[in-house]
C-alpha positions in Angstrom: 117.3 -99.6 -90.0 120.0 -100.5 -87.6 122.9 -98.2 -86.8 126.5 -99.1 -87.6 129.0 -99.0 -84.8 130.4 -95.5 -85.7 126.8 -94.2 -86.0 125.9 -95.6 -82.6 129.0 -94.0 -81.1 128.2 -90.7 -82.6 124.5 -90.8 -81.6 125.1 -91.8 -77.9 126.9 -88.6 -76.9 124.0 -86.5 -78.3 121.5 -88.4 -76.2 123.7 -87.9 -73.2 124.0 -84.2 -74.0 120.3 -83.9 -74.3 119.9 -85.7 -70.9 122.3 -83.3 -69.3 120.5 -80.4 -70.8 117.1 -81.6 -69.4 118.7 -82.2 -66.0 120.2 -78.7 -65.9 116.9 -77.1 -66.8 115.1 -79.2 -64.2 117.5 -78.1 -61.5 117.0 -74.5 -62.5 113.2 -74.7 -63.2 112.1 -76.2 -59.9 113.5 -73.6 -57.5 112.6 -70.8 -59.8 109.0 -72.0 -60.0 108.8 -72.3 -56.2 110.2 -68.8 -55.8 107.5 -67.5 -58.2 104.8 -69.1 -56.2 106.2 -67.4 -53.1 106.0 -64.1 -54.9 102.4 -64.8 -55.9 101.4 -65.3 -52.2 103.3 -62.2 -51.2 101.7 -60.0 -53.9 98.2 -61.5 -53.2 98.5 -60.7 -49.5 98.9 -57.0 -50.2 96.4 -56.8 -53.1 93.3 -54.7 -52.4 91.0 -57.7 -52.6 89.2 -59.6 -49.8 89.3 -63.4 -50.3 86.9 -63.9 -47.4 84.3 -61.7 -49.2 84.8 -63.7 -52.4 84.4 -67.0 -50.4 81.2 -65.9 -48.6 79.6 -63.9 -51.4 76.6 -61.8 -50.7 76.4 -63.0 -47.1 79.6 -61.2 -46.2 77.9 -58.0 -45.0 75.6 -60.1 -42.7 78.4 -61.7 -40.8 79.6 -60.1 -37.5 83.3 -59.3 -36.9 83.6 -62.4 -34.7 82.1 -64.6 -37.4 84.4 -63.2 -40.0 87.5 -63.7 -37.8 86.4 -67.3 -37.0 85.9 -68.1 -40.7 89.2 -66.4 -41.7 90.9 -68.7 -39.2 89.3 -71.8 -40.6 90.4 -70.8 -44.1 93.9 -69.9 -42.9 93.5 -66.2 -44.0 94.6 -64.9 -40.6 98.2 -66.0 -41.1 101.0 -64.1 -42.9 101.7 -64.8 -46.5 104.9 -66.8 -45.7 103.1 -69.1 -43.3 100.3 -69.5 -45.8 102.8 -70.3 -48.6 104.7 -72.9 -46.6 101.5 -74.6 -45.5 100.3 -74.7 -49.2 103.7 -75.9 -50.4 103.9 -78.7 -47.9 100.4 -79.9 -49.0 101.2 -79.5 -52.7 104.4 -81.6 -52.4 102.1 -84.3 -50.9 99.6 -84.0 -53.7 97.1 -81.8 -51.8 96.9 -78.4 -53.6 94.4 -77.0 -51.2 90.8 -75.8 -51.6 89.9 -72.9 -53.9 88.4 -70.0 -51.9 86.6 -68.7 -55.0 85.0 -72.0 -56.1 84.8 -73.7 -52.7 86.2 -76.9 -54.2 89.5 -78.7 -54.3 92.0 -77.0 -56.6 92.8 -80.2 -58.4 89.1 -80.6 -59.3 88.9 -77.0 -60.6 92.0 -77.5 -62.7 90.9 -80.9 -64.0 87.7 -79.3 -65.3 89.3 -76.3 -66.9 92.7 -77.6 -68.1 91.3 -79.6 -71.1 89.6 -76.4 -72.5 92.9 -74.5 -72.2 94.9 -77.3 -73.9 92.3 -77.4 -76.7 92.4 -73.7 -77.3 96.2 -73.4 -77.1 96.8 -76.6 -79.2 94.4 -75.5 -82.0 95.7 -71.9 -82.0 99.3 -73.1 -82.1 98.6 -75.6 -84.9 96.8 -73.0 -87.0 99.6 -70.6 -86.5 102.3 -73.1 -87.4 100.5 -74.2 -90.6 99.8 -70.7 -91.8 103.3 -69.5 -90.9 104.9 -72.3 -92.9 102.7 -71.4 -95.9 103.5 -67.7 -95.7 107.2 -68.2 -95.1 107.4 -70.5 -98.1 105.6 -67.9 -100.3 108.1 -65.3 -99.1 111.1 -67.6 -99.7 110.1 -68.5 -103.3 110.8 -64.9 -104.4 112.9 -63.0 -101.8 112.1 -59.3 -102.1 109.1 -59.9 -104.3 105.5 -58.7 -103.7 104.5 -61.7 -101.5 107.7 -61.3 -99.4 107.2 -57.6 -98.9 103.5 -58.0 -98.1 104.1 -60.8 -95.7 106.8 -59.0 -93.9 104.8 -55.7 -93.6 101.7 -57.4 -92.3 103.7 -59.5 -89.8 105.4 -56.5 -88.4 102.1 -54.6 -88.2 100.3 -57.5 -86.5 103.3 -57.9 -84.1 102.6 -54.5 -82.7 99.0 -55.1 -81.9 98.1 -56.3 -78.4 96.1 -59.6 -78.2 93.1 -58.0 -76.5 92.8 -55.5 -79.3 92.7 -58.2 -81.9 90.2 -60.1 -79.8 87.9 -57.0 -79.5 88.2 -56.4 -83.3 87.3 -60.0 -84.0 84.3 -59.8 -81.7 83.1 -56.6 -83.4 83.5 -57.9 -86.9 82.7 -61.6 -86.8 80.4 -61.9 -83.7 78.4 -58.7 -83.8 78.1 -58.5 -87.6 78.4 -62.1 -88.8 76.8 -63.7 -85.9 79.6 -66.1 -84.9 79.6 -67.2 -81.2 82.0 -65.2 -79.0 81.3 -66.4 -75.5 81.5 -69.7 -73.7 81.3 -73.2 -75.3 77.6 -73.5 -75.8 74.5 -71.4 -76.4 72.8 -69.9 -73.3 70.7 -72.6 -71.6 72.3 -75.5 -73.6 74.8 -78.1 -72.4 78.2 -78.2 -74.2 78.5 -80.8 -77.0 81.4 -81.6 -79.3 79.8 -79.6 -82.1 79.1 -76.6 -80.0 82.6 -76.6 -78.5 84.1 -76.8 -81.9 81.9 -74.0 -83.3 82.6 -71.7 -80.3 86.3 -72.5 -80.6 86.7 -71.1 -84.1 86.9 -67.4 -83.2 89.2 -67.6 -80.1 91.5 -70.1 -81.7 91.9 -68.0 -84.8 92.6 -64.9 -82.8 95.2 -66.7 -80.7 96.8 -68.1 -83.9 96.9 -64.5 -85.3 98.8 -63.3 -82.3 101.4 -66.1 -82.8 101.8 -65.9 -86.5 103.9 -62.7 -86.8 107.0 -63.9 -84.9 106.7 -67.4 -86.3 106.6 -66.1 -89.9 109.5 -63.7 -89.4 111.7 -66.3 -87.8 110.9 -69.0 -90.3 111.4 -66.5 -93.2 114.8 -65.7 -91.9 115.7 -69.4 -91.6 114.5 -70.0 -95.1 116.6 -67.2 -96.5 119.6 -68.6 -94.7 118.9 -72.1 -96.0 118.6 -70.8 -99.5 122.3 -69.9 -99.4 123.4 -73.3 -98.1 125.7 -75.6 -100.0 123.0 -78.2 -100.2 120.7 -75.9 -102.1 123.4 -74.7 -104.4 124.3 -78.3 -105.2 120.6 -79.2 -105.9 120.4 -76.3 -108.3 123.5 -77.4 -109.9 121.9 -80.8 -110.5 119.0 -79.1 -112.2 116.4 -79.7 -109.5 113.2 -77.6 -109.6 112.5 -74.8 -107.2 109.6 -76.6 -105.6 111.7 -79.8 -105.1 114.5 -77.7 -103.6 112.1 -76.0 -101.2 110.6 -79.2 -99.9 113.6 -81.5 -99.8 116.5 -79.1 -99.0 115.3 -75.7 -97.7 112.4 -76.7 -95.3 114.4 -79.4 -93.4 117.1 -76.9 -92.7 114.8 -74.0 -91.9 112.5 -76.1 -89.6 115.3 -77.1 -87.2 115.7 -73.6 -85.5 111.9 -73.2 -85.9 111.4 -76.0 -83.3 113.4 -74.0 -80.7 111.6 -70.8 -81.5 108.2 -72.4 -80.8 109.5 -73.7 -77.4 110.9 -70.3 -76.5 107.6 -68.6 -77.2 105.4 -70.8 -74.9 105.3 -68.0 -72.4 103.6 -65.7 -75.0 101.2 -68.6 -75.8 100.2 -68.7 -72.1 99.8 -64.9 -71.9 97.8 -64.7 -75.1 95.5 -67.5 -73.9 94.9 -65.7 -70.7 93.8 -62.5 -72.4 91.8 -64.3 -75.1 90.0 -66.6 -72.6 89.0 -63.6 -70.6 87.6 -61.8 -73.7 85.7 -64.8 -75.0 84.6 -66.2 -71.6 86.4 -69.4 -72.5 86.2 -71.7 -69.4 89.9 -72.5 -69.2 92.7 -72.2 -66.7 93.7 -68.8 -67.9 90.3 -67.2 -67.2 90.3 -68.9 -63.8 93.7 -67.1 -63.1 92.1 -63.7 -63.6 89.2 -64.6 -61.4 91.5 -66.0 -58.7 93.6 -62.9 -58.8 90.6 -60.7 -58.3 89.4 -62.8 -55.4 92.7 -63.3 -53.7 92.4 -67.1 -54.1 95.9 -68.1 -52.9 95.7 -71.8 -53.5 94.2 -71.7 -57.0 96.4 -68.7 -58.1 99.6 -70.5 -56.9 98.6 -73.8 -58.5 97.9 -72.2 -61.9 101.1 -70.2 -61.7 103.2 -73.3 -60.8 101.6 -75.3 -63.7 102.2 -72.4 -66.2 105.8 -72.0 -65.1 106.5 -75.7 -65.3 104.9 -75.9 -68.7 107.0 -73.1 -70.1 110.2 -74.5 -68.6 109.4 -78.0 -69.9 108.5 -76.7 -73.4 111.8 -74.7 -73.6 113.9 -77.6 -72.4 112.2 -80.2 -74.7 112.5 -77.9 -77.7 116.3 -77.3 -77.0 116.8 -81.0 -76.4 115.1 -81.9 -79.7 117.2 -79.3 -81.5 120.3 -80.8 -80.0 119.3 -84.3 -81.1 118.2 -83.4 -84.6 120.9 -80.9 -85.8 124.4 -82.4 -85.8 125.9 -79.0 -86.1 124.8 -78.1 -82.5 127.2 -79.3 -79.8 125.3 -78.1 -76.7 122.5 -75.7 -75.8 
């Protein structure tokens, strides 16, 4: 359907405002991300871990002091953190993210192997959380103050106070140890991963990740639904004799889901943090578990690359969510 001239005039400023918002967020996000990578190098340099020992492995004790010093010079471990960071940053801006000390392979190769698993886990967990949150929020909104509303609110508040690793350990104890569900890796020991094995091993970590996201999604969407129920559009629909189910689908949900988009974008940081903990508990071969291993080994290049990718993902998610909110909701002038 084509836009009339007044519609086009009204729509154009919103696109421009969204573009300005993305530009501002980019100008802010890039220097902040670079500063965070510098902090990562500084903290890693004073951490009580020996990256050279992680690189050499069991042969470390067999090397003489001269051999250790020579190898440290080859790996650039004999420099200060600032020199190491500037060297890494120069290479990263040219597309060379360095070589992982822990895996003895290019960082880009390590991330290319692990990133799909992280995206799969995070995407499935977020999708499950969104669908269940919408269903629970609708159940609460149909009868505000009723049994379903009180139960949903109470359970969400209780679940919100539980750390992700506690939920993961409880899930392992109940579903893995007692019911026999897989709780480690993406395939049975001695077997190569297949689509079926990955899907089966994904069930438990994805559900645990979703459970950590559901509380704040439900509470925010519930509040938006209650606010939408008091809107003029809903009152007018009731005046026309529309049924409650029709009002919920056609009037309430479209209004309530607008701020819900921004809430999802603003919580991407928690999604990354939750994935890190859950991947570690379930030995899921993703980027998050590599971050923990890189931190333990003092793997500067891999740790900085993962940190930069995570920061950029969070910044981009927040910016895109706000831009979509600005485009969709005509009541919002700027974000």
